[in-house]
C-alpha positions, 0 to 999 in steps of 0.5 A: 475473429468477429468484429462484434464488441464483447465484454469479458469478466475473469474470476482468477484462481491459482490453477484455473480461471472462470471466464465469462463473455457477454455481448453488447446486450448482456447475453452470455456467450460463454461462461466456463472454467479454463486452465490458468494460461494467458494464451488460452484466456486471450484466445477465448476472449477474442473467440466471439468478438473484439473485447471492448473491456475486460475486468479481473478482481485485484488479487494475488497473481492477478496483476501478472496475468493482467500485465501479460494480457496488456503487453503481449496481447494488447487486450483492454483489461482493467483491475477491479476492487474486490471489496466494491465488487462484492458490495454490488452483488445482489445475491448472498451466494458466491460462485465462480460462475456468478463472480465472472458474470458480475465482472463481465456485466460491470465491464459491459456497463463501464462501471468497473471500480478500477484499481491501478495496475502497478508496473512490475518494478513497483510490484517487486519493490512493494514485496521487498518493502512489505517483507521488511515491515513483516520482519519489523513486526515480528521483532516488535512482537518478540520484544513484547513477549520479553516484556511479558516474561518480566511482568510474569516474574514481577521484575522491573529495572529501575535504573535504565529505560527498556532496550537501552544498553544498560537495560540489556545488561541488567536483563542478561546479568542481574534479572532474577529469572528461573532456569526455564525462563532464562532459557526462554529469554535467551531464545527470544534475544537470539531471535531479535539478533537474527531479525536485526541482521535480516532487517539490515540485509533487506534495507541494503537490498532496498537501497540497491533497488532504489539508488537510481529511483529519482522519486525516492532520492528526491523525497529523501532530500525533504526534511524528516524523510528517510529511506523507509518513509520514501520507499514505502511511499514509492512502493505503495503509491507508485506515481502521484500523477495517477491521482486527480488531485491532492485530496484523492492521494491523501485519501488513498494514504488513509490520512484524511478524516472520515465523515460520519454525518447524518441529517442534522448531525455533523461529525468525523469518525477518525481517519478513513479506513483506506490504504496500506496500514504500513504507509499510513504508519510511516506518514504518521511517524513523519508527522510526529518528527515534523512537529519538532522541526521549526517549519510551516508544519510546526507553526500549523501544529501550534495553531491547532493546539492553541485552538484546543485540538488534541495532539493525535488530531494535530498529528493526523492533520499534519500528515494530511496536509503534508501529503497534499503538499507533496502531491504538488511538489512531485508534479513539478519538473525535476533537474539533476542537481535537485536530486543531489542537493537540497534546493530552496524550492522542491522540484519533483521527479520525472514520471516513471515509465508505466507500460501498464498504466491503463487503470487509474485508482478510483480512491 
């Protein structure tokens, strides 16, 4: 292998990979499609010189390939944010040839919009947590279809709130539905019961996977934080020490206001459109719970409400401040006793081992 420095861009597909290799001056040494095979990618990457940087867009399956190239072949590959890479393109056309060349050129000039490559354990937990969120969304949609069925039949229970035991009894025994609508209702209720059992099974799997996770167990000792909040944060964020500061973590979670200023106009435009929606959802729900607990957060909410802030703005502000506070709390050293009991102060968990932590998130 030549010792000349080269830079590699990989355009990932399920069955093939477009690989582009550039030298230090930007000359294309190779740009062709190859089979989706780790050893073949490594061989061609090292064929024309010593890879200084390699780039691959973050997509389904790319993380496993990147992890193999790092751990097995010791190659300096970095995950690139596909949205930012797309904005950098100078041509409206899209080809695998051009995409691989673009990634290689970004690697050459060291301008890759980096995305953190989570360890395998974190990626596996992320898939399980997202599977539960999908089941919960399906259950919610089924409940909405039942409510829509009742509205179509102009039926309303005036003696109980929806989805209480009394309301379900009224629905199954007293609601005057036609035979076909009654069959549809029974099918929806059966689906809800099935989803409820599946969700319980997923939660049992999550508990089993995280019973020895110090970060999850530490977060569950915090006021208002339950299993789902802790594991969603753990799965989506991974490690807080990969962020440079607390504000960067809050932006990653999508709980910071988006600035929409121009010239003399200074304005906010709601929350920033970033991060996983399920993560932002559980953080907003956590902020709602913290409002009713006597604490620094409820005191802050009271001050903001007295200043005339809307409740939705106050809830978002609480979520933002809590995430920033959590960033510093999880940076503190941890002791074994702090995991099993609620301490007066809140020490943080130990860092997880991350053999593939070579790319730090840029947002």
